[in-house]
C-alpha positions as CSV (number, residue, x, y, z in Angstrom):
1,M,16.0,-1.9,40.1
2,N,19.2,-0.8,38.3
3,P,18.9,3.0,37.9
4,D,20.8,2.7,34.6
5,I,18.2,0.3,33.2
6,E,15.4,2.8,34.2
7,Q,17.2,5.6,32.4
8,V,17.6,3.3,29.3
9,K,13.9,2.5,29.4
10,K,13.1,6.2,29.3
11,I,15.3,6.6,26.3
12,I,13.6,3.8,24.6
13,A,10.1,5.0,25.4
14,N,10.9,8.5,23.9
15,S,12.8,7.2,20.9
16,G,11.6,7.3,17.3
17,N,13.3,3.9,17.0
18,N,10.9,2.5,19.5
19,L,7.9,3.6,17.4
20,H,9.7,2.2,14.3
21,C,9.9,-1.2,16.0
22,K,6.3,-1.2,17.1
23,V,5.1,-0.5,13.5
24,L,7.4,-3.1,12.1
25,R,6.0,-5.7,14.5
26,Y,2.4,-4.7,13.7
27,F,2.9,-5.4,10.0
28,Q,4.9,-8.6,10.5
29,D,2.2,-9.9,12.8
30,K,-0.3,-9.4,10.0
31,N,1.9,-11.3,7.5
32,W,3.2,-8.3,5.5
33,T,6.6,-8.6,4.0
34,V,8.6,-5.7,5.4
35,L,11.9,-4.1,4.2
36,I,13.6,-2.3,7.1
37,S,15.2,1.1,6.5
38,P,16.3,0.6,2.9
39,Y,18.7,3.1,1.4
40,Y,18.3,4.5,-2.1
41,N,19.9,7.3,-4.1
42,D,17.9,10.6,-4.2
43,N,17.9,11.9,-7.8
44,M,17.6,15.5,-6.7
45,S,20.5,15.7,-4.3
46,D,22.4,12.6,-5.6
47,K,22.8,11.6,-2.0
48,P,21.8,8.3,-0.2
49,R,18.4,8.5,1.6
50,E,16.4,6.0,3.6
51,I,12.8,5.3,4.6
52,D,11.8,3.6,7.8
53,L,9.7,0.8,6.3
54,I,8.4,-0.6,3.0
55,A,5.6,-3.1,3.6
56,E,3.9,-5.2,1.0
57,K,1.2,-7.8,1.0
58,A,-0.5,-9.9,-1.8
59,F,-4.2,-10.3,-2.1
60,D,-5.7,-13.2,-4.1
61,V,-7.5,-12.3,-7.4
62,T,-9.9,-14.8,-8.9
63,D,-11.6,-14.9,-12.3
64,R,-15.3,-14.7,-12.9
65,H,-15.5,-18.4,-12.1
66,D,-13.7,-17.9,-8.8
67,K,-10.6,-19.7,-10.0
68,P,-7.2,-18.2,-9.0
69,D,-6.1,-15.7,-11.5
70,G,-3.1,-14.0,-9.8
71,F,-2.4,-11.4,-7.1
72,L,-3.0,-7.8,-6.3
73,N,-0.2,-6.3,-4.2
74,I,-0.4,-3.4,-1.8
75,R,2.9,-1.6,-1.1
76,L,3.2,1.0,1.7
77,F,6.0,3.5,2.0
78,I,6.0,4.2,5.8
79,E,7.7,7.0,7.8
80,C,7.4,6.6,11.6
81,K,7.5,9.9,13.5
82,F,7.6,10.5,17.2
83,I,6.1,14.0,17.6
84,P,7.1,15.6,20.9
85,Q,6.1,19.2,20.1
86,K,2.8,21.0,19.3
87,T,2.1,20.8,15.5
88,V,-0.7,22.6,13.7
89,F,-2.2,21.6,10.4
90,W,-4.3,23.9,8.3
91,F,-7.2,22.0,6.6
92,H,-9.1,22.9,3.4
93,S,-11.2,21.2,0.8
94,K,-9.6,18.3,-1.1
95,D,-9.0,18.8,-4.8
96,R,-11.3,15.9,-5.7
97,M,-10.7,16.1,-9.4
98,R,-6.9,15.7,-8.9
99,A,-7.5,13.0,-6.3
100,E,-9.6,11.0,-8.8
101,E,-6.9,11.5,-11.5
102,L,-4.3,10.2,-9.0
103,I,-6.4,7.0,-8.6
104,I,-7.0,6.6,-12.3
105,N,-3.4,7.1,-13.2
106,N,-2.0,4.7,-10.6
107,T,-4.6,1.9,-10.3
108,P,-6.7,-0.3,-12.6
109,L,-9.7,1.9,-11.6
110,Y,-11.0,4.2,-14.3
111,K,-13.1,7.3,-14.8
112,D,-16.9,7.4,-14.5
113,N,-17.0,4.2,-12.5
114,D,-18.7,3.6,-9.2
115,Y,-15.9,1.5,-7.9
116,T,-13.5,4.3,-8.4
117,Q,-15.6,6.5,-6.1
118,Q,-15.2,3.8,-3.4
119,H,-11.4,4.2,-3.2
120,H,-10.5,5.6,0.2
121,Y,-8.9,8.7,-1.3
122,L,-12.4,9.8,-2.2
123,Y,-14.1,9.0,1.1
124,Q,-16.3,11.9,2.2
125,K,-14.8,11.8,5.7
126,Y,-11.5,12.9,4.0
127,D,-13.0,15.7,2.0
128,H,-11.0,18.2,4.1
129,V,-7.3,17.6,4.0
130,A,-4.2,19.1,5.6
131,K,-2.5,21.6,3.2
132,L,-0.2,23.6,5.5
133,F,1.6,22.8,8.8
134,D,3.8,24.4,11.4
135,T,5.4,23.6,14.7
136,E,6.4,25.4,17.9
137,T,10.1,24.7,17.4
138,K,10.4,26.8,14.2
139,R,13.2,24.8,12.8
140,K,14.4,25.2,9.2
141,A,12.2,23.3,6.8
142,E,14.8,20.6,6.2
143,G,14.9,19.7,9.9
144,E,11.1,19.9,10.6
145,I,9.6,16.5,11.5
146,I,6.5,16.6,9.2
147,Y,8.5,18.1,6.3
148,K,11.1,15.3,6.6
149,A,8.3,12.7,6.8
150,I,6.7,14.0,3.6
151,N,10.0,14.0,1.7
152,Q,11.1,10.6,2.9
153,S,7.9,8.8,2.2
154,L,7.4,10.4,-1.3
155,N,11.0,10.2,-2.3
156,A,11.1,6.5,-1.6
157,M,7.7,5.9,-3.3
158,V,8.9,7.6,-6.5
159,Y,12.1,5.5,-6.4
160,Y,10.6,2.1,-5.5
161,R,7.0,2.2,-6.8
162,N,7.9,0.4,-10.1
163,S,10.3,-2.1,-8.6
164,R,9.7,-5.8,-8.3
165,T,7.7,-7.2,-5.5
166,L,9.3,-7.6,-2.1
167,I,7.4,-10.8,-1.4
168,P,9.5,-13.9,-1.7
169,A,8.6,-16.4,-4.4
170,S,7.0,-19.6,-3.3
171,P,5.9,-22.8,-5.1
172,G,2.7,-22.2,-7.1
173,R,2.9,-18.4,-6.7
174,E,3.8,-16.0,-9.5
175,T,6.4,-13.4,-8.3
176,E,4.9,-10.5,-10.2
177,A,1.5,-9.1,-9.3
178,L,-1.3,-8.2,-11.8
179,S,-1.2,-4.8,-10.3
180,T,0.5,-3.0,-7.3
181,L,-1.2,-0.3,-5.4
182,C,1.3,2.1,-3.8
183,Y,0.6,4.4,-0.8
184,P,2.7,6.8,1.2
185,V,2.0,6.7,4.9
186,I,3.2,8.6,8.0
187,V,2.6,6.8,11.3
188,C,2.8,9.0,14.4
189,N,3.2,7.9,18.0
190,G,-0.1,9.6,18.8
191,F,-2.1,12.7,18.0
192,N,-1.9,14.4,21.4
193,N,0.3,17.2,20.0
194,L,-1.5,17.6,16.7
195,Y,-4.0,20.3,16.1
196,R,-6.1,21.5,13.2
197,V,-7.4,24.8,12.0
198,D,-9.8,25.2,9.1
199,I,-8.5,27.7,6.5
200,D,-12.0,28.8,5.3
201,T,-13.4,29.5,8.7
202,G,-10.4,30.5,10.8
203,N,-12.0,28.6,13.7
204,E,-10.3,28.0,17.1
205,P,-7.7,25.2,16.9
206,T,-8.9,21.7,18.0
207,N,-7.0,18.6,18.8
208,I,-6.9,16.1,15.9
209,K,-8.5,12.8,17.0
210,D,-8.7,10.8,13.8
211,N,-6.5,9.7,10.9
212,F,-6.3,12.3,8.2
213,Q,-4.7,13.0,4.8
214,L,-2.0,15.5,3.7
215,E,-2.4,16.9,0.1
216,V,1.0,17.6,-1.5
217,N,2.1,18.9,-4.9
218,Y,5.5,17.3,-5.0
219,A,8.4,18.5,-7.2
220,Y,11.3,16.2,-7.9
221,L,13.8,15.1,-10.5
222,D,13.1,11.8,-12.3
223,S,15.9,9.3,-13.1
224,S,16.7,11.3,-16.2
225,K,17.1,14.5,-14.1
226,N,14.0,16.0,-15.6
227,P,11.8,18.1,-13.3
228,V,8.5,16.6,-12.5
229,T,5.5,17.7,-10.3
230,E,3.0,15.2,-9.0
231,Y,-0.1,15.4,-6.8
232,F,-0.1,13.0,-3.9
233,L,-2.2,12.2,-0.9
234,I,-0.4,10.9,2.2
235,D,-2.3,9.0,5.0
236,V,-1.3,10.3,8.4
237,V,-2.1,7.7,11.0
238,S,-1.8,7.4,14.7
239,L,-0.1,4.2,16.1
240,D,-3.3,3.2,17.8
241,R,-5.4,3.7,14.7
242,I,-3.5,1.7,12.1
243,D,-6.3,-0.9,12.0
244,T,-8.6,1.8,10.5
245,L,-6.1,2.4,7.7
246,M,-5.8,-1.3,7.1
247,D,-9.6,-1.6,6.8
248,S,-9.6,1.2,4.1
249,L,-6.8,-0.5,2.2
250,E,-8.5,-3.8,2.2
251,K,-11.7,-2.1,0.8
252,D,-9.5,-0.5,-1.9
253,A,-8.2,-4.0,-2.7
254,R,-11.7,-5.4,-3.0
255,V,-12.9,-2.9,-5.5
256,V,-9.7,-3.1,-7.6
257,K,-10.0,-6.9,-7.7
258,I,-13.5,-6.6,-9.1
259,I,-12.0,-4.5,-12.0
260,L,-9.2,-7.0,-12.5
261,R,-11.6,-10.0,-12.8
């Protein structure tokens, strides 16, 4: 075996680009339309930025007589992060009132409705969310992996969430959806280096095993350069647990389609 090829394989195995490609293939294999590393202009810094992937898929919506009525689109703003260093997240109770407001303000779901409570942002398994994080490298915030992932996914979502669908038009299909559900997502190569501590108990750190959510109060400048602060939840997903997130998103789509009927 050529020793240069072996060295190249090691570079590939430890590269964030390798993870990026695996996530891309995952969504393409499941018939999502994917935009790869799009650039956009950051209103805050007035500099070009990019996000790893924007993925979108349309789900059929039928009327009360089960006749086609349009489409519900799901759009994901995905950052792929290879995490080589130990990273600790501090967990605390989710602000369920603001999580519900997030759903009501950004989907057809509405207050005091049982279907709203079925949205995955309100699952009881995610009642504790990550609110703080730190790594062993002690880099400046701008260079820290999780900090960058948060900013890249949310910046892109703010910029693209009201844009036209990515899905190409086809005969018999309307290009615009009845509604588009937007989600920021961070996909990690694995959770081996991720640990959690509970803020309210100060317990011993434990290795994170399952997908979780980050709760973020995000400040940015809108297109008119006005300061805005929004509450967001970001799904943090291990590469080998993307199917679990997909199941949750499909359940979200089912309950929203009921409201759209």
